[in-house]
C-alpha positions as CSV (number, residue, x, y, z in Angstrom):
1,M,154.0,42.5,135.1
2,T,151.8,45.1,137.0
3,H,150.0,48.0,135.3
4,A,152.7,50.3,136.8
5,D,155.7,48.2,135.7
6,G,154.2,48.4,132.2
7,L,153.9,52.2,132.1
8,T,157.4,52.6,133.8
9,E,158.9,50.1,131.0
10,T,157.2,51.9,128.1
11,L,158.0,55.3,129.2
12,A,161.5,54.3,130.1
13,N,162.2,53.6,126.7
14,A,160.9,56.8,125.3
15,R,163.1,59.7,124.5
16,V,160.2,61.8,123.4
17,I,156.6,61.8,124.9
18,L,153.9,62.8,122.3
19,F,150.6,63.7,124.0
20,D,147.3,63.8,122.0
21,F,145.3,66.9,123.0
22,D,141.8,66.4,123.3
23,G,141.3,63.8,126.1
24,P,144.9,63.4,127.5
25,V,145.4,67.1,127.9
26,C,142.1,68.9,127.6
27,D,138.5,68.2,127.1
28,V,138.1,70.5,124.1
29,F,134.3,70.8,123.9
30,A,133.5,70.7,127.8
31,G,132.2,74.1,127.7
32,L,131.1,74.4,123.9
33,P,129.6,70.9,123.0
34,A,131.0,69.2,120.1
35,T,127.3,68.7,118.9
36,E,126.8,72.6,118.8
37,V,130.0,73.0,116.8
38,A,129.2,70.4,114.4
39,G,126.0,71.9,113.9
40,E,127.2,75.4,113.3
41,L,129.5,73.8,110.5
42,T,126.8,71.8,109.0
43,A,124.7,74.8,108.6
44,L,127.5,76.5,106.9
45,L,128.2,73.6,104.6
46,S,124.6,73.2,103.9
47,A,124.2,76.8,102.6
48,Q,126.9,76.2,100.2
49,N,126.4,72.4,99.2
50,E,123.3,70.7,99.9
51,A,124.2,67.3,99.5
52,A,127.4,67.6,101.6
53,G,125.4,69.3,104.4
54,A,122.9,66.4,104.4
55,K,125.6,64.0,104.8
56,A,127.1,66.1,107.6
57,A,123.8,66.4,109.5
58,Q,124.3,62.7,110.3
59,T,127.2,63.2,112.5
60,D,127.9,65.2,115.7
61,D,131.6,65.2,115.1
62,P,133.0,68.4,113.8
63,I,136.2,66.6,112.5
64,E,134.0,64.5,110.4
65,V,132.2,67.4,109.0
66,L,135.2,68.8,108.1
67,R,136.2,65.5,106.2
68,I,132.9,65.7,104.5
69,A,133.4,69.1,103.5
70,H,136.9,68.6,102.0
71,E,135.6,65.7,100.1
72,A,133.0,67.7,98.5
73,D,134.8,70.6,97.5
74,T,138.4,71.8,98.3
75,E,137.5,75.5,98.6
76,L,134.4,74.7,100.6
77,G,136.6,72.6,103.0
78,Q,138.9,75.6,103.6
79,K,136.0,77.6,104.8
80,I,134.7,74.9,107.1
81,E,138.4,74.4,108.5
82,Q,138.6,78.1,109.3
83,A,135.4,78.0,110.8
84,L,136.3,74.9,113.0
85,T,139.6,76.3,114.0
86,A,137.9,79.5,115.2
87,A,135.3,77.3,117.1
88,E,138.1,75.4,118.8
89,V,139.8,78.6,119.9
90,R,136.5,79.5,121.4
91,A,136.1,76.1,123.0
92,V,139.3,75.8,124.7
93,A,138.8,79.3,126.3
94,V,135.6,77.7,128.5
95,A,136.8,74.1,128.4
96,G,137.8,74.6,132.2
97,Q,141.0,73.1,133.7
98,P,143.3,70.7,132.1
99,T,142.6,66.6,132.3
100,P,143.5,65.6,135.9
101,G,147.0,64.4,136.0
102,A,147.7,66.0,132.6
103,A,149.7,69.1,134.0
104,E,151.7,66.8,136.1
105,S,152.3,64.5,133.4
106,L,153.7,67.3,131.1
107,W,155.9,68.5,134.0
108,A,157.0,65.0,135.0
109,A,158.2,64.5,131.1
110,R,160.1,67.5,131.2
111,T,161.7,67.0,134.7
112,A,162.6,63.5,133.4
113,G,164.7,65.0,130.7
114,R,162.2,63.6,127.8
115,G,161.1,65.8,124.8
116,V,157.5,66.7,125.0
117,A,155.3,67.4,121.8
118,V,151.6,67.6,121.3
119,V,150.0,65.8,118.3
120,S,146.4,66.6,117.6
121,N,143.6,66.5,115.0
122,N,142.6,69.8,116.7
123,S,144.2,72.8,115.2
124,A,147.6,73.9,116.6
125,E,146.1,77.4,117.3
126,C,143.7,75.9,120.0
127,V,146.4,73.7,121.4
128,Q,148.6,76.7,121.8
129,V,145.9,79.1,123.5
130,F,145.0,76.3,126.0
131,L,148.5,75.7,127.0
132,E,149.2,79.3,127.3
133,L,146.0,79.8,129.1
134,H,146.9,77.2,131.9
135,G,150.7,77.9,131.9
136,L,151.7,74.7,130.4
137,D,153.3,76.1,127.3
138,E,156.8,76.0,128.8
139,Y,156.6,72.2,128.9
140,V,155.8,71.6,125.3
141,A,158.6,71.9,122.8
142,K,156.4,71.5,119.7
143,I,152.9,71.3,118.5
144,V,151.7,69.4,115.5
145,G,148.1,70.2,114.9
146,R,145.7,69.3,112.1
147,P,147.5,69.6,108.6
148,S,146.1,72.5,107.0
149,E,143.8,71.6,104.0
150,Q,144.9,68.0,104.3
151,P,142.5,66.2,106.5
152,H,143.6,62.9,105.0
153,L,147.1,63.1,107.0
154,M,145.3,63.4,110.3
155,K,145.5,60.5,112.6
156,P,145.1,57.4,112.2
157,N,147.6,58.5,109.3
158,P,151.1,58.5,111.0
159,F,152.0,61.9,109.4
160,P,151.3,64.0,112.7
161,L,153.7,61.6,114.7
162,I,156.5,61.5,112.1
163,T,156.3,65.2,111.7
164,A,156.6,65.7,115.3
165,A,159.6,63.3,115.7
166,E,161.4,65.1,112.9
167,L,160.9,68.6,114.4
168,M,162.3,67.1,117.5
169,H,165.2,65.6,115.6
170,I,164.5,62.1,116.7
171,D,163.5,58.8,115.0
172,V,159.8,58.2,115.6
173,T,160.5,54.6,117.0
174,S,162.0,56.6,119.9
175,C,158.6,58.2,121.0
176,T,155.7,57.1,123.0
177,L,152.4,58.4,122.2
178,I,149.5,59.0,124.8
179,G,146.1,58.9,123.2
180,D,142.7,58.2,124.1
181,S,141.2,57.0,120.7
182,L,141.8,53.9,118.4
183,T,143.0,56.3,115.9
184,D,145.9,57.2,118.1
185,I,146.8,53.4,118.5
186,Q,146.6,52.9,114.8
187,A,148.7,56.0,114.0
188,A,151.3,55.0,116.5
189,H,151.6,51.4,115.2
190,A,151.7,52.6,111.6
191,A,154.4,55.1,112.6
192,G,156.4,52.4,114.6
193,A,156.1,54.3,118.0
194,T,154.9,52.8,121.3
195,V,151.6,53.9,122.5
196,I,149.7,54.3,125.7
197,G,146.1,54.1,125.6
198,Y,144.3,56.8,127.9
199,A,141.1,54.8,128.6
200,N,138.9,57.8,129.8
201,K,135.7,55.9,129.3
202,P,135.2,52.4,130.7
203,H,134.7,50.8,127.3
204,K,137.9,51.9,126.0
205,S,140.2,49.8,128.0
206,E,139.1,46.7,126.4
207,A,139.2,48.2,122.9
208,F,142.5,49.5,123.4
209,T,143.8,46.2,124.6
210,E,142.2,44.6,121.6
211,A,144.2,47.3,119.3
212,R,147.5,46.2,120.9
213,A,148.3,49.2,122.8
214,D,151.5,48.8,124.7
215,V,149.8,49.6,128.0
216,V,146.5,50.9,128.9
217,T,145.8,53.2,131.7
218,Q,142.5,54.9,133.1
219,D,144.3,58.1,134.5
220,M,146.7,60.5,133.7
221,Q,148.4,61.0,137.1
222,S,149.5,57.3,136.9
223,I,151.7,58.5,133.8
224,A,153.3,61.3,135.8
225,D,154.0,58.9,138.6
226,A,155.7,56.5,136.1
227,L,157.8,59.1,134.6
228,I,159.2,60.1,137.6
229,T,160.3,56.4,138.4
230,A,161.1,55.5,134.9
C-alpha cells in the first residue's frame, strides 16, 4: 500500500476529522516563542511558590509549567492557566499564516461531507481567535480546548477526543485524529479512534510509526488531496 493509499483508506472510514491545533493548523508560538511564554509563567509561579517555580524553570514548555502549577496548588494553577490563555491569544495573533495545507485540509474535509472539530491542549479561546483571524471558522463545527482547571484531562488522556465525538453526536471510533505529537497518537489509541501522524520534523516519522499511527505524513496538503479522493 502506498502512502497516498494509506491516507485515503484511513480518511475514507472517518465520519469526523479531528485536528490537533498546534502543528497541524497553526504554529502557535512562531511569533511569540514558547520559551518566552514559559519564562513569563515561571516568573509568575515563582513569586507565589518558590519550589514550584524552581521546578518550572527546568522546562521551556508552557503547558508543562501549567501542569507543575496545578500540582503545587489549585488556586495557583488557575492563575497560571489564565495567564497562559492570555499569552496563547497574544501568540496566535502574531503566529503568521496557517500551516501549509491546513486551510486546504479543513476545506476538503467539509467539502467531502465530514464533520470537523479541533481538539487541543491549547485554550479554546486561542483556537477560536486564530480560526476567525484567517477565515477558517466556517469549516470547524466544534472546538475542544484545554479542559479548564483539569490538566490531567489533556491529551494523552482521550477525554478531548471523546468530548468532541459526543458534541458531534458520533461514536469516537468513527473519528480520525490528525496530530503532530506522541500524545496525540496515545490519545487516539486510548479513545479507539484512528490517527494520522503529521511528522513536521524529521525525527517524528519513525517515532509515529513505532507508536503505531495508522499512517504518517510529512505534509498537510497530502491530507487535503486524500480527502478529495477518499
